[in-house]
C-alpha positions as CSV (number, residue, x, y, z in Angstrom):
1,M,0.9,-59.1,-267.3
2,K,3.2,-58.1,-264.3
3,K,0.4,-59.0,-261.7
4,T,0.1,-62.4,-263.4
5,I,3.9,-63.1,-263.0
6,E,3.8,-61.5,-259.4
7,S,0.9,-64.0,-258.7
8,W,2.6,-67.2,-259.9
9,V,6.0,-66.2,-258.0
10,L,4.0,-65.7,-254.8
11,L,2.0,-69.0,-255.3
12,F,5.1,-71.2,-255.8
13,L,7.1,-69.2,-252.9
14,L,3.9,-69.9,-250.6
15,A,3.9,-73.6,-251.7
16,L,7.4,-74.0,-250.7
17,I,7.0,-72.2,-247.4
18,W,3.9,-73.7,-246.3
19,G,4.9,-77.3,-247.7
20,S,7.7,-77.1,-245.2
21,S,5.6,-76.1,-242.2
22,F,4.0,-79.6,-241.8
23,I,7.6,-80.8,-241.2
24,L,8.5,-77.9,-239.0
25,M,5.3,-78.5,-236.9
26,K,6.3,-82.2,-236.5
27,K,9.9,-81.4,-235.7
28,G,8.7,-78.8,-233.2
29,M,6.6,-81.5,-231.2
30,F,9.1,-84.5,-231.5
31,S,12.9,-85.0,-231.4
32,D,14.7,-87.0,-233.7
33,Y,14.3,-90.3,-231.5
34,G,10.5,-89.7,-231.5
35,E,10.3,-88.5,-228.1
36,M,7.8,-85.6,-227.5
37,I,9.2,-82.3,-226.9
38,F,6.1,-80.0,-227.0
39,T,2.4,-80.8,-227.4
40,D,0.5,-79.9,-230.2
41,S,-1.4,-76.9,-228.2
42,Q,2.2,-75.7,-227.0
43,V,3.5,-75.6,-230.4
44,A,0.5,-73.8,-231.9
45,S,0.4,-71.2,-229.1
46,M,3.9,-70.4,-229.4
47,R,3.6,-70.1,-233.1
48,M,0.7,-67.7,-232.6
49,F,2.5,-65.6,-229.9
50,I,5.7,-65.2,-231.8
51,A,4.1,-64.3,-235.0
52,S,2.0,-61.6,-233.2
53,V,5.2,-60.3,-231.4
54,V,7.0,-59.9,-234.9
55,L,3.9,-58.0,-236.4
56,L,3.3,-55.8,-233.5
57,P,5.3,-53.0,-234.9
58,I,3.3,-52.8,-238.1
59,A,0.1,-53.4,-236.0
60,F,0.3,-50.3,-233.7
61,R,1.1,-48.1,-236.8
62,S,-2.1,-49.5,-238.6
63,M,-4.5,-49.1,-235.5
64,K,-5.9,-46.0,-236.7
65,K,-7.5,-47.9,-239.7
66,I,-9.6,-50.1,-237.4
67,N,-13.4,-49.1,-237.1
68,K,-16.3,-51.3,-235.9
69,R,-17.0,-53.2,-239.1
70,R,-13.7,-53.8,-239.9
71,L,-12.7,-55.1,-236.5
72,L,-15.4,-57.9,-237.0
73,Y,-13.8,-58.9,-240.3
74,L,-10.4,-58.8,-238.8
75,F,-11.3,-61.0,-235.9
76,L,-12.8,-63.5,-238.2
77,V,-9.6,-63.5,-240.3
78,A,-7.7,-63.6,-237.1
79,L,-9.7,-66.7,-235.8
80,C,-10.5,-68.7,-239.0
81,G,-7.3,-67.7,-240.9
82,N,-4.7,-68.3,-238.2
83,F,-5.8,-69.1,-234.5
84,L,-8.1,-72.2,-235.1
85,P,-6.1,-73.8,-237.8
86,A,-2.8,-73.4,-235.9
87,F,-4.3,-75.6,-233.2
88,L,-6.1,-77.9,-235.7
89,F,-3.0,-78.7,-237.8
90,T,-0.7,-79.3,-235.0
91,Y,-3.4,-81.5,-233.3
92,A,-3.9,-83.5,-236.6
93,E,-0.1,-84.0,-236.9
94,T,0.0,-85.9,-234.0
95,G,-2.3,-88.6,-235.4
96,I,-1.8,-88.7,-239.3
97,S,1.4,-88.0,-241.6
98,S,2.6,-84.9,-242.9
99,G,1.9,-85.8,-246.5
100,F,-1.4,-86.8,-245.5
101,T,-2.0,-83.6,-243.8
102,G,-0.8,-81.6,-246.8
103,M,-3.2,-83.7,-249.1
104,L,-6.2,-82.9,-247.1
105,N,-5.2,-79.3,-247.0
106,S,-6.2,-79.2,-250.9
107,L,-9.6,-79.3,-250.0
108,T,-9.4,-75.5,-249.4
109,P,-10.3,-74.5,-253.0
110,I,-13.5,-76.6,-252.9
111,F,-14.6,-74.8,-249.7
112,A,-13.4,-71.4,-251.0
113,L,-15.5,-71.8,-254.1
114,L,-18.5,-72.9,-252.2
115,I,-18.4,-70.0,-249.4
116,G,-17.7,-67.5,-252.1
117,F,-20.9,-68.6,-254.0
118,F,-23.4,-69.1,-251.0
119,F,-22.3,-66.2,-249.0
120,F,-20.5,-63.8,-251.0
121,R,-22.6,-64.2,-254.4
122,D,-19.6,-65.1,-256.4
123,R,-20.5,-66.6,-259.9
124,L,-19.4,-70.4,-260.5
125,N,-19.0,-71.8,-263.7
126,R,-18.3,-75.3,-264.8
127,I,-14.9,-74.8,-266.0
128,Q,-14.0,-73.5,-262.2
129,I,-15.9,-76.3,-260.6
130,L,-14.5,-79.1,-262.8
131,G,-11.0,-77.4,-262.3
132,V,-11.1,-77.7,-258.7
133,F,-12.2,-81.2,-258.5
134,I,-9.6,-82.5,-261.2
135,G,-7.1,-80.5,-259.2
136,F,-7.9,-82.2,-255.9
137,V,-8.1,-85.5,-257.7
138,G,-4.7,-85.1,-259.3
139,V,-3.0,-83.9,-256.0
140,T,-4.5,-87.1,-254.3
141,L,-3.1,-89.6,-256.8
142,L,0.1,-87.9,-257.1
143,V,0.8,-87.8,-253.5
144,T,-0.6,-91.0,-252.5
145,S,1.7,-92.8,-255.5
146,G,4.6,-91.6,-253.2
147,K,6.7,-94.1,-251.2
148,G,6.4,-93.7,-247.4
149,F,3.0,-92.0,-247.7
150,T,0.3,-93.3,-245.3
151,I,-3.3,-92.4,-245.0
152,S,-3.8,-94.1,-241.5
153,G,-5.2,-92.3,-238.6
154,D,-8.2,-91.8,-236.6
155,L,-11.1,-89.9,-238.1
156,K,-10.8,-87.1,-235.6
157,Y,-7.4,-85.9,-236.9
158,V,-8.6,-86.0,-240.5
159,L,-11.8,-83.9,-239.6
160,A,-9.5,-81.4,-237.7
161,V,-7.5,-80.7,-241.2
162,V,-11.1,-80.6,-242.8
163,F,-12.3,-77.9,-240.5
164,A,-9.1,-76.1,-240.7
165,T,-9.6,-76.0,-244.6
166,L,-13.0,-74.7,-244.1
167,C,-11.7,-72.0,-241.8
168,Y,-9.1,-71.1,-244.5
169,A,-11.9,-70.8,-247.0
170,V,-13.9,-68.4,-244.9
171,S,-11.0,-66.0,-244.2
172,M,-9.7,-66.1,-247.8
173,N,-13.2,-64.7,-249.0
174,I,-13.5,-62.1,-246.1
175,I,-10.1,-60.7,-247.0
176,K,-11.1,-60.5,-250.8
177,N,-14.5,-59.2,-250.5
178,K,-14.5,-57.1,-247.1
179,L,-10.9,-56.0,-246.4
180,Q,-9.6,-54.7,-249.7
181,C,-9.1,-51.2,-248.2
182,L,-6.4,-52.8,-246.1
183,S,-2.9,-53.6,-247.4
184,S,-1.5,-57.2,-246.9
185,F,0.9,-56.1,-244.1
186,E,-2.2,-54.3,-242.2
187,I,-4.3,-57.3,-242.5
188,A,-1.7,-59.6,-241.3
189,A,-0.6,-57.6,-238.4
190,L,-4.0,-56.4,-237.3
191,S,-5.6,-59.8,-237.3
192,F,-2.6,-61.2,-235.2
193,L,-3.0,-58.2,-232.8
194,L,-6.3,-59.5,-232.0
195,I,-4.8,-63.0,-231.0
196,F,-1.8,-61.7,-229.2
197,I,-3.3,-61.8,-225.7
198,P,-5.3,-65.1,-226.3
199,S,-1.9,-66.8,-227.7
200,G,-0.2,-65.6,-224.5
201,I,-2.9,-66.9,-222.2
202,M,-2.5,-70.2,-224.0
203,I,1.1,-70.4,-223.5
204,I,0.6,-69.8,-219.7
205,Y,-2.3,-72.4,-219.7
206,T,-0.4,-75.2,-221.5
207,D,2.6,-75.2,-218.8
208,L,5.2,-74.3,-221.7
209,F,7.8,-72.9,-219.3
210,Q,7.9,-76.3,-217.5
211,V,8.9,-77.9,-220.6
212,F,12.0,-75.7,-220.9
213,Q,13.1,-76.7,-217.5
214,S,12.5,-80.4,-217.7
215,N,13.2,-81.4,-221.4
216,I,16.6,-81.4,-222.8
217,H,15.3,-81.2,-226.3
218,A,13.3,-77.9,-225.6
219,K,15.8,-75.4,-227.1
220,E,16.0,-77.9,-230.5
221,G,12.4,-77.7,-230.8
222,V,11.8,-74.1,-230.1
223,V,14.0,-73.2,-233.1
224,F,11.7,-75.2,-235.3
225,V,8.8,-73.5,-234.2
226,L,10.4,-70.2,-234.3
227,V,11.2,-70.6,-238.1
228,L,7.4,-71.8,-238.2
229,A,6.2,-68.7,-236.7
230,V,8.3,-66.2,-238.3
231,V,8.6,-67.5,-241.9
232,G,5.9,-70.0,-242.1
233,T,3.2,-67.6,-240.5
234,A,4.1,-64.1,-240.1
235,F,5.9,-63.6,-243.5
236,A,4.0,-66.3,-245.7
237,L,0.8,-64.5,-244.2
238,I,1.7,-61.1,-245.7
239,L,2.7,-62.9,-248.9
240,F,-0.7,-64.6,-249.0
241,N,-2.8,-61.5,-248.3
242,K,-1.0,-60.0,-251.1
243,L,-1.7,-62.9,-253.5
244,V,-5.5,-62.8,-252.5
245,A,-5.7,-58.9,-253.2
246,I,-3.9,-59.2,-256.5
247,S,-5.9,-62.5,-257.9
248,S,-8.6,-64.4,-257.1
249,V,-10.0,-66.4,-254.1
250,L,-9.8,-69.5,-256.4
251,F,-6.3,-68.9,-257.7
252,A,-4.9,-68.0,-254.2
253,S,-6.4,-71.1,-252.7
254,S,-5.0,-73.3,-255.3
255,V,-1.6,-73.1,-253.4
256,T,-3.0,-75.9,-251.7
257,Y,-2.5,-78.1,-254.6
258,L,1.2,-77.5,-254.5
259,I,1.7,-77.6,-250.7
260,P,1.1,-81.4,-250.3
261,V,3.3,-82.2,-253.0
262,V,6.2,-80.2,-251.1
263,A,5.0,-81.7,-247.9
264,A,5.0,-85.1,-249.3
265,L,8.4,-84.9,-250.9
266,I,10.2,-83.4,-247.9
267,G,8.5,-86.0,-245.5
268,V,9.9,-88.8,-247.6
269,H,13.2,-87.3,-248.0
270,C,13.5,-86.7,-244.1
271,N,11.7,-90.0,-243.6
272,I,8.9,-88.1,-241.5
273,N,5.4,-89.4,-241.1
């Protein structure tokens, strides 16, 4: 009973945090006047680098738990659960609305179910399958009925989100089936340790420092990215890993049914597309 209550609390808390993240991405890239501050790759690289720095102390204390087998799984979690989606989502946000991005994110449970079945031999039942599809249809109808919601945008932006949700599904199944021996803190910290250097290289590669010298809105934009990295990434990932550990992959992935509702409501309230 205690775990059930904790699972639901974590689910709703994550929905609020990640539902706000789409807006933070957009605000990190564009000023209130619509002028670009940082590019999508700059926001993503800052997000990954800052989150890595925040989690470094935990990572250093947990390094003794890394072995060759866990290293592979942690690398896949780092790549699929963090690094690739960070760049894919910010890229998608340059071409489609925050509400639409959040709605597409609710494909995650479908992919999680399929990957669990085909690669991890998880059993499927008709109720689970029906529930996942009803959930996705329900979220789609609820979000698209909101004022200010748009589904316009090139297919490449849509596919970027779809691929990101597939990555999330892979990561969740690995955490649940291969990394149960590690705590949620350890999984988050060690996976980000593996992308600490790559994200630092991306910051240099994307000429981020030039933006601070030339754009008067840079300080404003970096505040949103900072919140996105610390709260929406490092802190949220620890909570999510905990949720996966104490519940099921399907239950944890169902947070994506709540995220688009939060994203759409905030987007409409803030008049952000």
